[in-house]
N, C-alpha and C positions, 0 to 999 in steps of 0.2 A: 621581439619574441616570435619563435616559429614552432607550430606544433606539428608532429609527425611521428613516425615509427622510431623507437630508440630502445635498444638492447641493453640490458644491465643497469639502467639507471632511470630515474624518474625525470631528470633534466641534466643537461650538460651545457657548459660554457665553451664556446667555439670562438676561436680568434679568425677574424676575416679582415686581412690587412692590418690597419692601425686600430680598427674597432673590434667589436665582439658581438655575437649572437648568442642567445640563450635558446636552446632547442628543448621543448617540453614534450615529454612522451604522450602519444594520444591516449594511452591507458589511464593518464590522470585526468578524470573528467569533472571532478568536483571543483568549482571556482575557487574556493578557499584553499584546496590542496595545491592547485596551480599557482595561486599567489605565494604560497610558502615555498614552493620549489623555486620560483623565480627569485624571491628574496634570498634563498639559500645560495643560489649561484652568484648573486649580487655580492653577498657576503665573501664568497671566495675572492671575488675581484677587489673589494675594497679593503679587504684585510691582508691583501698581499699574498694570498696562497698560490696565485698562478703566474707562471712564467711561460714566455713563448718557447715552444720546442725549437731546437736548432735547425730542424729541416725547414722553417718558416712555412709560407704559403697558409693555406687553409687547414688548420689543425687544432685538435683540442688543446687546451692550456693544461700544462703539466701541474698536478697537485701533489705536494709531498711534505712529509714532516722534515725532511733534509733541509729544505729551504728555510723552514722556520727556525731550525737550529743554527743556520748560517746567521740568522739575524738575532741570535742570542734569546730565543724565546722558549728554549728547552723543548721536551718531548710533549709538545701540544698536538692534540688531535684536530686537524684542520676541519673535519666534518662536524665536530661538536662546536668549534668556534663558529663555523658557518650557520649552524642551526640556531646558536645563541644570538648571533646577528640577526637572523630573520625573525626570531621571536620578538627581540626588541624593537625592530622596525615595524612589524605589524601589530603587535600587542605591547606597546610601551608599558614598563612598570608603573610609570606614574599616573598612567590612566586606568590600569587594570588592577592595581593592588587592592583597591577598595572593594572590588567584587570577590576577592580571594580570602577576605577576613570574615569567614562565615563558619557557624557551627549549628546544627550538624552539617556534615559533608556529604554531598551526593554529587550527580552529574548536572543538576540544575544551574549552577553558577558557570560552569564550562560552556553549557548550552547558551547562556546569556552572553558570555565573552564571544562565541561564535557568531551570534547574531550582530552585536555591537561592532566587532572589528571585522566581519565578513572573513572568518577563517574557518578551517574545517573544525569539527569536533575534537578530533585527535589533537591537533596542534593546540586547541584551545584548552583541553584537559591537561596537557603536558605543562602548559604555561601556568595553570591554575596551581598544580602541586609545587611548582617551581617557587611561587609567590606566597603559598599558603603557610600559616604558622600550625595549623592543625596537623595531626599525624594521619597522613594520607598517602596515597600512592595510585597510580593510573597504570593499568596493565592492558597490554594489546595482545590478543590470542588469535591463533589462526591455525586451522586444521587440527584443533584439539590440544594444542601446546602453547605455552607462554612464549611470544616472540621477543618481548621486551617488558621492562617494568620501569617507571621513573618514579621515585619516592620523594616527598617533600622532606625538608631538612631534619625534621623531627621524627621521621618514620625510619627507625634504625634497623628494622628487620630485612632480611635478604629474600628477594624473590628471583631465583635463579631463571636464566633463559633457557628454553627448551624443555622444560619440565611439562608433563601431561596435566591437563586440567584435572583438578580432583573432582570426584563425583558429588561431593557436598557443596561444590561452588555453584552460584548462580549461572555463571559463564558457561559451565559444563551442560546445562540445559539445551543449549544450542545444538550440541552434538546429539543429544538423546532425543530431543522433540523438535528441533528445528526452528524453535522460537524461545523467547525469554520474556519473562514478566518484567517489564521495564519499570521498575520500582525499587527503592532501597529495602534490603532485606537482611535481616540478622543470619549470619552463617558461622560455622565453626572456624576459629582462627586458624586451626590446623589445616583448613582447606586452602590456605595460601602461605602461612608463615609457621615457624616452629612455635609449638606450644606444648611444653612439657606436662601440664595438667590436663590437656585434652577437654577443659571446660570452658574456655574463653571464647566469647562470640565477638565478632567484629561486623561492621556494616558494609555490604557489597551492593553497588547500584551497577548493573551491567545492561548494555545495549547492544543490539546488532548492527554492525555497519554494512547495509545492503550492498554497497557499491563495491566493497572490499571483500565480502564473505567473511567477515571476521568479527570479533567480539571485543568491545572495549568495556573495561571494568573499572570502576572508582571504588577504591577500599578506604573506610575510615575506621581509626581505632579510638573510640571514646577514652575518657579520661580513666574510668573504673577499669576498663579493659587494659589500658597501657600500663597501670600499676601491676596487674596480675602478669602481664608479659615483660615486665621489667624495662619498659621503654620510656619511664618518667625521668630519667637522668639525662636524656638526649638535650 
């Protein structure tokens, strides 16, 4: 593994003769984030996403869905597969699931996973919602907009990418005040998802990611709110 300048990626798999080197961007400073970046690139290698380019020599390995289709695997996103590989490698379901069966939901279990498995809070929160049975979702926001959201299997509402943070959300406080009250709080469901009644509340636990200048928010829909939002049939 080599750490150094890298444009357009947090890590990259590079072929060197018959071997390979993983180069990690020097912008990735958190040890847990570095471990995930390395595991992600290993996933590309182990899952067969990579092929040596025809010009040989020292070159990036080509990654593409076309290779996957040739192997009869359909329209599979190799980045999604590599993320799944990294998550299972670093935070095995058999060891982590017990931490994810909790109620109420906030960022506390994700922080516990991060400590136990030496992973970043972001990766740990994503793994939590992947394994949780409660209706919850983790949202990553930057520059006042949602960059991405990962829901649990039972959280059926949509949180689109690119939408501005609602002023009623805790996450928006970072834009307004430069700080966040790092504690679970009740907020209008409409701050995050569609609520025709405008009366339902969900629980939001947001925290600032100082190293990224971003906000991570865990959303939880309690049972009574789920019934009002017609999410109980999921």
